C-alpha positions in Angstrom: 16.7 -29.0 -10.7 19.3 -26.9 -8.8 18.6 -25.5 -5.4 17.0 -22.3 -6.7 19.1 -20.5 -4.1 16.4 -21.5 -1.6 18.0 -23.5 1.1 16.8 -27.0 2.0 14.3 -27.2 4.9 14.5 -30.0 7.5 13.6 -33.4 6.0 14.4 -32.2 2.5 18.2 -32.9 2.2 17.8 -34.9 -1.0 16.0 -32.1 -2.8 19.0 -31.1 -4.9 19.3 -34.6 -6.4 15.8 -34.6 -7.7 12.8 -32.4 -8.5 12.4 -29.3 -6.2 9.5 -29.0 -3.8 9.3 -25.2 -3.4 6.9 -23.4 -1.1 6.3 -19.7 -1.9 4.5 -17.7 0.8 3.3 -14.3 -0.5 0.8 -11.6 0.5 0.6 -10.5 -3.2 -1.2 -13.1 -5.2 -4.1 -13.5 -7.6 -6.5 -11.9 -8.3 -4.3 -8.9 -7.6 -2.7 -7.4 -10.7 0.8 -6.2 -10.2 4.5 -6.9 -11.0 5.0 -9.1 -7.9 2.1 -11.4 -8.8 3.3 -11.6 -12.4 6.8 -12.4 -11.4 5.9 -15.1 -9.0 3.2 -16.6 -11.3 5.6 -16.9 -14.2 8.4 -18.3 -12.1 6.0 -20.9 -10.6 4.7 -21.9 -14.1 8.2 -22.3 -15.6 9.5 -24.4 -12.6 6.4 -26.6 -12.8 7.0 -27.0 -16.6 10.6 -28.2 -15.7 9.2 -30.9 -13.4 9.4 -29.2 -10.0 6.6 -28.9 -7.5 5.6 -25.4 -6.5 3.0 -24.6 -3.8 1.9 -21.0 -3.3 0.3 -19.9 -0.1 -1.5 -16.6 -0.5 -4.2 -14.5 1.1 -6.8 -16.5 -0.8 -6.2 -19.5 1.6 -7.3 -17.5 4.7 -9.9 -15.2 5.9 -8.8 -11.8 4.6 -9.6 -8.1 4.7 -9.3 -5.4 2.1 -6.4 -3.1 2.6 -7.5 0.5 3.5 -7.4 2.5 0.2 -6.7 -0.6 -1.9 -9.8 -2.8 -2.1 -8.1 -5.1 -4.6 -5.3 -5.9 -2.1 -6.3 -8.5 0.5 -4.6 -8.8 3.9 -4.7 -12.3 5.4 -5.7 -12.9 9.0 -3.2 -15.7 9.6 -4.0 -18.3 12.3 -0.6 -19.9 13.1 -2.0 -23.4 13.3 -3.7 -23.2 9.9 -0.5 -21.9 8.3 1.5 -24.7 9.9 -1.0 -27.3 8.5 -0.8 -25.9 5.0 3.0 -25.8 5.2 3.3 -29.4 6.4 0.9 -30.5 3.7 3.2 -29.0 1.1 6.2 -30.9 2.4 8.6 -28.3 1.1 12.4 -28.8 0.6 12.8 -25.1 0.0 10.9 -22.0 1.3 10.7 -18.6 -0.3 9.0 -15.7 1.6 8.1 -13.1 -1.1 6.6 -10.2 0.8 6.7 -8.4 4.2 3.0 -8.5 4.9 1.0 -10.6 7.5 1.7 -13.9 5.7 5.3 -13.1 5.3 5.8 -12.3 9.0 3.8 -15.4 10.0 5.9 -17.7 7.8 9.1 -16.1 8.9 8.1 -16.8 12.5 7.3 -20.4 11.7 10.6 -20.9 9.9 12.5 -19.4 12.9 10.7 -21.7 15.3 11.5 -24.8 13.4 15.0 -23.8 12.5 14.3 -23.8 8.7 16.3 -21.7 6.4 14.5 -19.5 3.9 15.0 -16.8 1.3 13.2 -13.5 0.8 12.8 -11.0 -1.9 12.7 -7.2 -1.9 10.0 -6.2 -4.3 8.6 -2.9 -2.9 10.0 0.2 -1.3 7.5 0.2 1.6 9.5 2.8 3.4 8.9 5.4 0.7 5.4 4.2 0.1 4.4 4.6 3.7 6.0 8.0 4.0 4.2 9.2 0.8 0.8 7.6 1.8 0.5 8.3 5.6 3.6 10.2 6.7 5.5 7.4 8.5 9.2 8.4 8.7 11.1 6.3 6.2 13.8 5.5 8.7 11.3 3.7 10.9 10.2 1.5 8.1 13.7 0.7 6.9 14.5 -0.5 10.4 11.6 -2.9 10.3 12.4 -4.1 6.8 16.0 -4.8 7.8 14.8 -6.8 10.8 12.4 -8.8 8.6 15.1 -9.8 6.0 18.1 -10.3 8.3 17.5 -14.0 9.1 17.1 -15.0 5.5 19.8 -17.0 3.7 19.5 -14.6 0.8 17.5 -11.5 0.0 16.8 -11.4 -3.8 16.8 -7.9 -5.4 16.1 -7.2 -9.1 18.7 -4.5 -10.0 22.2 -3.4 -9.3 21.1 0.0 -8.0 18.6 -1.6 -5.6 21.2 -4.1 -4.4 23.6 -1.2 -3.7 21.0 0.8 -1.9 20.0 -2.2 0.3 23.7 -2.9 1.1 24.2 0.8 2.0 21.1 0.5 4.4 22.6 -2.4 6.3 21.0 -5.4 4.5 23.2 -8.4 4.2 23.3 -11.5 1.9 21.6 -9.5 -0.9 21.8 -11.4 -4.3 20.7 -10.8 -7.9 17.4 -11.9 -9.3 16.4 -9.9 -12.4 13.1 -9.9 -14.2 12.0 -10.8 -17.7 9.3 -10.0 -20.3 7.1 -12.2 -22.5 8.5 -11.4 -25.9 5.8 -13.3 -27.7 2.9 -11.5 -26.0 4.5 -8.0 -26.2 5.4 -7.2 -29.8 5.6 -4.1 -32.0 2.5 -5.2 -33.9 -0.4 -5.1 -34.0 -0.8 -1.5 -32.8 -3.8 0.2 -31.3 -4.6 3.2 -33.6 -6.2 5.1 -30.7 -8.7 6.5 -33.1 -10.0 10.0 -32.4 -7.0 10.9 -30.2 -4.5 13.5 -31.3 -0.9 12.3 -31.8 1.6 11.8 -30.2 0.2 9.4 -27.7 1.9 9.5 -24.2 0.8 6.3 -22.4 1.1 5.1 -18.8 -0.1 1.6 -17.7 -0.3 0.2 -14.2 -2.0 0.6 -10.8 -3.3 4.1 -10.3 -2.2 4.9 -6.8 -0.5 7.8 -5.1 2.9 6.2 -4.9 3.0 5.8 -8.7 3.2 9.6 -9.0 0.9 9.6 -12.0 -0.2 13.2 -11.4 3.4 14.2 -12.2 2.8 12.8 -15.7 -0.7 14.2 -16.2 0.3 17.7 -15.1 2.9 18.0 -17.9 2.5 20.4 -20.8 2.7 17.9 -23.7 1.4 17.8 -27.3 -1.1 15.2 -28.4 -2.9 13.0 -25.9 -2.3 11.4 -22.5 -3.6 7.9 -22.0 -3.8 5.9 -18.7 -4.4 2.2 -18.7 -5.2 0.6 -15.4 -7.2 1.1 -12.3 -6.7 1.8 -8.6 -7.7 4.0 -5.6 -6.5 7.3 -7.1 -8.3 6.9 -10.5 -11.5 8.9 -9.6 -9.5 11.8 -8.1 -7.1 12.0 -11.1 -10.0 11.8 -13.6 -11.6 14.7 -11.9 -8.4 16.7 -11.7 -7.2 16.0 -15.2 -10.4 15.8 -17.4 -8.4 16.1 -20.7 -6.6 12.8 -20.0 -8.1 9.5 -21.3 -8.5 6.7 -18.7 -9.2 3.3 -20.3 -9.4 1.0 -17.2 -7.7 -2.4 -17.1 -6.6 -4.0 -20.3 -5.3 -7.5 -20.5 -3.7 -10.0 -22.9 -3.6 -8.8 -26.5 -5.5 -5.6 -25.8 -2.8 -4.4 -23.4 -0.1 -5.4 -25.8 -1.7 -3.4 -28.6 -2.0 -0.4 -26.3 1.7 -0.5 -25.5 2.6 -0.8 -29.2 0.2 1.9 -30.3 1.7 4.6 -28.1 4.4 6.9 -29.2 6.0 7.2 -25.7 5.6 5.2 -22.5 5.8 7.5 -19.5 6.9 6.0 -16.1 6.7 8.7 -13.4 7.2 6.5 -10.4 10.2 7.3 -8.1 9.6 4.3 -5.7 9.4 1.1 -7.9 12.2 -1.4 -7.5 12.1 -2.6 -11.1 9.1 -1.7 -13.3 8.0 -4.6 -15.4 5.9 -2.3 -17.5 9.1 -0.7 -18.8 10.2 -3.9 -20.4 6.6 -4.6 -21.7 6.6 -1.2 -23.4 10.0 -1.5 -24.9 9.2 -5.1 -26.1 6.3 -3.5 -27.9 8.6 -1.1 -29.6 7.6 1.9 -27.6 10.4 4.1 -26.1 10.3 5.1 -22.4 10.4 8.4 -20.6 11.2 8.3 -16.8 13.1 9.8 -13.9 16.7 8.6 -13.4 15.9 6.6 -10.3 16.1 2.9 -9.1 14.3 0.8 -11.7 14.6 2.9 -14.8 18.3 3.4 -14.3 18.9 -0.3 -14.5 16.3 -1.2 -17.1 16.5 1.6 -19.6 20.3 1.5 -20.2 20.3 2.1 -24.0 19.7 5.8 -24.8 18.2 4.7 -28.1 15.4 2.9 -26.2 14.3 5.6 -23.8 15.2 8.9 -22.1 15.8 9.4 -18.3 15.8 13.0 -17.1 15.1 14.8 -13.9 12.6 17.0 -15.9 10.0 14.4 -17.0 8.7 16.7 -19.7 12.1 16.9 -21.2 12.3 13.1 -21.2 8.9 12.7 -22.8 9.7 15.1 -25.7 13.2 13.6 -26.3 11.8 10.0 -26.3 9.7 10.9 -29.4 13.0 10.8 -31.3 14.0 7.3 -30.0 14.4 4.3 -32.2 11.4 1.9 -31.9 13.4 -1.0 -33.3 16.2 -0.3 -30.7 13.6 -0.4 -27.9 12.5 -3.8 -29.0 16.1 -5.1 -29.4 16.9 -3.8 -25.9 13.9 -5.6 -24.3 15.0 -8.8 -26.0 18.0 -8.9 -23.6 15.5 -9.7 -20.8 13.8 -13.1 -20.7 11.9 -15.0 -18.0 14.0 -18.1 -18.8 17.1 -16.1 -17.8 15.4 -14.9 -14.7 14.5 -18.4 -13.5 18.0 -19.6 -14.4 19.5 -16.8 -12.3 17.3 -17.7 -9.3 18.4 -21.3 -9.7 22.1 -20.5 -9.6 24.1 -21.9 -6.6 23.7 -20.0 -3.4 26.5 -17.5 -2.5 28.8 -18.2 0.4 27.1 -17.7 3.7 27.7 -14.3 5.2 27.8 -16.0 8.7 31.6 -16.1 8.1 31.7 -12.3 8.3 30.8 -9.7 10.9 27.5 -8.0 10.3 27.7 -4.5 8.9 25.7 -3.1 11.8 24.1 -4.3 15.0 20.8 -6.2 14.5 17.5 -4.7 15.6 16.0 -6.1 18.9 13.3 -8.6 18.0 10.8 -6.7 20.1 10.7 -4.0 17.4 8.5 -6.0 15.0 5.3 -4.3 14.1 2.4 -4.8 16.5 4.4 -6.7 19.1 3.8 -4.1 21.9 0.5 -2.7 20.6 -2.1 -1.9 23.2 -5.3 -4.0 23.1 -8.4 -2.6 21.4 -10.8 -0.7 23.6 -14.0 -2.4 24.6 -15.9 -2.9 21.3 -18.4 -5.2 19.6 -15.7 -6.9 17.5 -17.9 -9.1 15.4 -20.0 -6.0 14.4 -16.8 -4.0 13.7 -15.3 -6.6 11.4 -18.6 -7.2 9.6 -18.8 -3.5 8.9 -15.1 -3.5 7.8 -15.8 -6.2 5.3 -18.8 -4.3 4.0 -16.9 -1.0 3.5 -13.3 -0.7 4.8 -12.9 2.9 3.7 -15.9 4.0 5.7 -14.4 2.3 8.8 -10.9 3.7 8.3 -9.0 1.1 10.4 -8.4 -2.6 10.5 -8.8 -2.8 14.3 -10.8 -0.7 16.8 -9.0 2.0 18.6 -6.9 1.0 21.6 -7.7 1.9 25.2 -4.7 4.2 25.3 -5.9 6.2 22.4 -9.4 6.4 23.8 -8.1 7.7 27.1 -6.0 10.3 25.4 -9.0 11.6 23.5 -11.1 11.6 26.7 -8.5 13.7 28.5 -8.5 16.3 25.7 -12.3 16.4 25.7 -12.5 16.7 29.5 -10.2 19.6 29.5 -12.3 21.4 26.9 -15.0 22.7 29.2 -18.8 22.1 29.2 -21.2 21.8 26.4 -22.4 18.9 24.1 -19.7 16.6 22.8 -20.4 15.7 19.1 -18.6 12.5 18.0 -18.8 12.1 14.2 -18.2 8.5 13.1 -18.8 6.9 16.5 -18.5 3.3 15.2 -18.9 0.7 18.0 -18.6 3.3 20.7 -15.0 2.7 22.1 -14.3 6.5 22.2 -17.8 7.2 23.6 -17.2 4.7 26.5 -13.9 6.3 27.3 -15.5 9.7 27.5 -18.1 8.4 29.9 -15.4 6.6 32.0 -13.6 10.0 32.2 -16.6 11.5 33.8 -18.4 13.1 30.9 -22.2 12.6 31.4 -23.8 10.5 28.7 -26.4 13.2 28.3 -23.7 15.5 26.8 -22.7 13.0 24.1 -24.2 13.3 20.6 -23.0 10.4 18.6 -23.3 10.6 14.8 -23.0 7.3 12.9 -24.0 6.7 9.3 -24.3 2.9 9.5 -27.8 2.0 10.8 -26.6 -1.3 12.4 -23.9 0.5 14.4 -26.3 3.3 15.3 -28.7 0.7 16.8 -25.7 -0.9 18.7 -24.8 2.5 20.2 -28.4 3.2 21.3 -28.6 -0.2 23.0 -25.1 -0.1 24.6 -24.8 3.5 25.6 -28.1 4.6 27.3 -28.5 8.3 28.0 -26.6 9.4 24.9 -28.1 11.0 21.8 -27.5 8.8 18.8 -28.1 10.3 15.3 -28.0 8.1 12.2 -26.9 10.6 9.7 -24.3 11.6 7.1 -21.4 13.7 8.3 -21.9 15.9 5.3 -25.4 16.9 6.3 -24.8 17.7 10.0 -26.9 20.9 10.4 -30.1 19.5 9.2 -29.8 16.5 11.5 -28.2 18.0 14.6 -29.2 21.6 15.2 -32.6 20.6 16.8 -30.9 17.8 18.8 -28.2 19.9 20.5 -29.0 20.9 24.1 -26.7 23.9 23.9 -23.6 25.4 22.2 -21.2 22.6 21.2 -18.2 22.1 23.5 -16.1 19.7 21.5 -16.3 18.0 18.1 -14.5 14.6 17.6 -14.0 13.2 14.1 -13.3 9.5 13.6 -14.0 9.2 9.8 -10.9 8.8 7.5 -10.8 12.3 6.1 -7.3 11.7 4.7 -8.9 9.4 2.1 -11.2 12.1 0.7 -10.5 14.6 -2.0 -9.8 18.2 -1.1 -13.3 19.4 -2.0 -15.0 16.9 0.2 -12.7 17.8 3.0 -13.7 21.5 2.5 -17.4 20.4 2.7 -16.8 18.6 6.0 -15.0 21.6 7.5 -17.9 23.8 6.5 -20.4 21.4 8.1 -18.5 21.5 11.4 -18.3 25.3 11.2 -22.1 25.5 10.9 -22.8 23.4 14.1 -19.8 24.7 16.1 -18.8 28.2 14.8 -15.1 28.9 15.4 -14.6 25.7 17.5 -12.9 23.3 15.0 -12.6 19.6 15.8 -10.4 16.8 17.1 -9.3 14.2 14.5 -7.6 10.9 15.4 -5.5 9.4 12.6 -2.7 7.0 11.8 -0.8 9.7 9.9 2.4 10.9 11.5 2.1 14.3 9.8 -1.1 16.2 9.5 -3.6 14.1 7.5 -5.3 17.3 6.2 -3.8 20.1 4.1 -5.0 22.5 6.8 -3.7 25.7 5.2 -5.7 25.0 2.1 -8.7 24.3 4.3 -8.3 27.6 6.2 -7.4 25.9 9.4 -4.6 25.9 12.0 -3.4 22.5 13.2 -1.8 21.2 16.4 -0.9 17.6 17.2 -2.3 17.2 20.7 -1.3 13.6 21.3 0.6 10.6 19.8 0.0 7.0 20.9 2.7 4.6 19.8 1.0 1.7 21.7 -2.0 1.9 19.4 -2.0 -0.5 16.4 -1.2 1.2 14.1 0.4 4.1 16.1 -2.1 7.0 16.2 -2.1 10.8 16.6 -4.8 13.2 17.7 -4.9 16.5 15.8 -6.8 19.6 16.7 -8.0 21.8 13.9 -9.4 25.3 14.3 -10.5 27.9 11.8 -7.8 30.3 10.8 -9.3 33.7 10.0 -12.6 33.6 8.1 -14.4 30.3 8.3 -13.4 27.8 5.7 -15.9 26.7 3.1 
């Protein structure tokens, strides 16, 4: 088998003369359902069928945690020695690092220590995703991504427009690696009749998440019916917001193929995908595509008879009704997984070490988390047990740092007398910082919904008032427990994850126990995590702590005009 464009690691110089021993390290792996997992899984299967050995190291090989907001995505906690043992057991002659997550960074570090060459792939526009999701400036993320990929012998990218964008952003040694579609599985027939639904059927399939921009599709004024196949963290909110749409959940194998084939138009509203395998699956099923003219669709939907790209998505949807279903199938037949694997197996391009880099490299100290402050004093086993039980209720993958705790304590100390109500006190790291800053324990009223954590607070913070209660039922639990008018309210629950109506309810609860006072909220969002104008609030960022992991901000919200509610 050729070298797969994956350079030979130490001890594997004879690899090109015989079967390949390829190691793929990826943060995206089964049971996750997404394009990265499908791409890697199909490539591994085809290489194995050709006689090569492919070992995949994914999050399933380690203790792992759910990603905040994405329970189905697991983040590995990677002990370096265990990773080294797994790598040595695989005896690879080539290494491919597929993703920029915890496993990707750990394997990159191991390869750098050992002097092993490796390749990477650019599957996801994390810069745009993080900006959309939590407000991290895209420029910051692009710097980190450049730093991650720079040492690779080649960074594989799926489309010409993506490769051009990466080159323009300072990435070097970018090479082509396209995608394919299973033409036997995805066919124009049989078709799901979608009985009981008015025609035409406008279909979207994939993970239901904010970065997929599905709301832009569901908000369109279109005839017939809108159908969404898939699941994800935004499903419940979208179902509530768009009750006329039909959400079918996950579909697999022949059921998904029939859904594609039964639709009249496949709608792809994402602006951040790097390829979009679902585009090929829909066209292979004979269904034309409607999408924005952005990276991914621009490279995949190149035949105007197979789909329509337009800045106005409604215009694209209506025009796609007139596309040729046979032409859509013919266009998809140009893409095959055999061609994708053959392309990845082409000889490596000349090394760019012969040329000057396009721009100075980032300092290695800029990698994420390298300079992060240590967590504040906390019961770490208790914290992580609660994280595993309900990560969204915890809101963070690590306890807050000492620096963040001290910043909050200074803000509270400057706020005058009166009880300090901390909502979502967790393991008490903020509470301890308040006491260390000179705030008497008797002033602290700690609200924690988890009984185990409430018991821990009572045992570890004597003199404080601990109330095991729901943040959305504050008055009935707190009014009788408050020794006087509230001086400060601190919120540590992840309000950014909640729908607008629940945020309104929280604001109303705070207003009832502390009229006109508002609250402090610490968060990992760079911009305001709350749509404060819609909530009748004014907002000021009081502090930013880059040495927290992740970097954190403290926002102060106060009622603006009449109390929100």
